[in-house]
N, C-alpha and C positions, 0 to 999 in steps of 0.2 A: 315229662316227655310223652307219656301215653296220651295226655290231653291234646298235644299238638298233632300227634298221629291221628287220633279220632276226629279232631276238628278238620284236618286237611282231607280226610276221607269224606266227611260230610260236605265240605265246601266243593271239592272236585265233583263228586257225584251230583250234588244239588245244582251246581252250575251247568253241568251237561243236561240234566233234566229241564232246567229253566230255559236254556237256549233252544233245545231241540223240541220241547213240548209246549212251552208257554209263550215264547217270544220269537218263534221262527218267522212269523209274518210281520214282526215289528221292526221299524228302522232302528239302527244303532250306530253310534259314532265309530264303532269298531268293525263295521262291515267293509269288506274289500271293495275297492274301486268306488263306483257310484251306486252300488247295490243297496236296495231298501229292505230286502228280505233275505233270508238264509238261502233260499233256492236261487235267487238272483245272484247272490255272492258266488255260488258254485259256477253258475254260467259265466260270470265275470272272469273266473279263473280258467275258463275253457274246459270245464268238466261237464259231463252229461248229467241229465236228470237221474239216470240209473245210478251213477256214482254218488249223487246226492243222497239217494235212498239207502244205498249200500253203506256209505260212511255214517249216515244217521243211525242206521240199525246197529252197526258195530259200536258206535259211541254209546248208544243207550244200553246195549247189553253189557258193555264194559263198565258203565256207570252203575248199573244194577249189581253186577258182580262185586264191584268195589264197595258199594254200600252194604251188601250182604257180608262182606269181609269183616264188618264189625263183629259178626258172630262166627262166620266161617273163614278162619284165617287163611286157608289155602287159596282163596280167590283173590286176595289183595294184590300180590305181586304181579300175576299175569294181567289183571285188570289195569293196574297202574302203568304197567309197561305198554299195554295197548293204547291207553289214553296218551301217554307220553309220546309215542310214535306218531299218533294222529296230530298232536300239537306241533311236533316238528314239521309235519306236512302243512298244517295251517300257517305256520310262520313262513315256510318256503313259498306258499301261494301268495301271501301278502307281499313278499319280496318280488315275486314274479311280476306282479302288476304294478310295482313301484309305489306301494302304499307307504305313508310315513310310519316310522317305528311305533308310534302310539297305537296304531291299529292292531299291532301284534301283541300289545301289552297283555290282554287276557290270555292268549295262548302261551306267552312266555311265563306268566304267573301259574297257569295250570301245569305246564311242563315242570316248573320248579317244585310245585307242591307234589307232583307225582314222584319226582326224584327223592324228595324228603320222605314221602310215604314209604318208598322202596327201602331207603336207608334205615329208617326207624323200624320197619318191619323186621329187618335182619337183626337189629340190636335188641328188640323186645321179644323176639321169639327164638 
């Protein structure tokens, strides 16, 4: 069970870093509406550039705290909760613009992994 816990921590934090640092300017089949970049996706949802940077900062800090949770256990639950709430927001934005369910798949997967992390954290500690 501990290996699933650690794997999900690495997958969730790594995915956030990948999306927000390495691929934010890349097209993806999971982008909302007709957006080609992450910033365009936020604009598609009717969100401002300031919100884009705010959410990005929160996601990156939460992903960092989650990753550090491999050593600092007290950061895991708050970080997983923050990311889970942000994934609920991402899913709702996809629904808002009428995207097909497939575009929400990464957010649904991340939400699920965060919930598993939270549950396993309680069991393991």
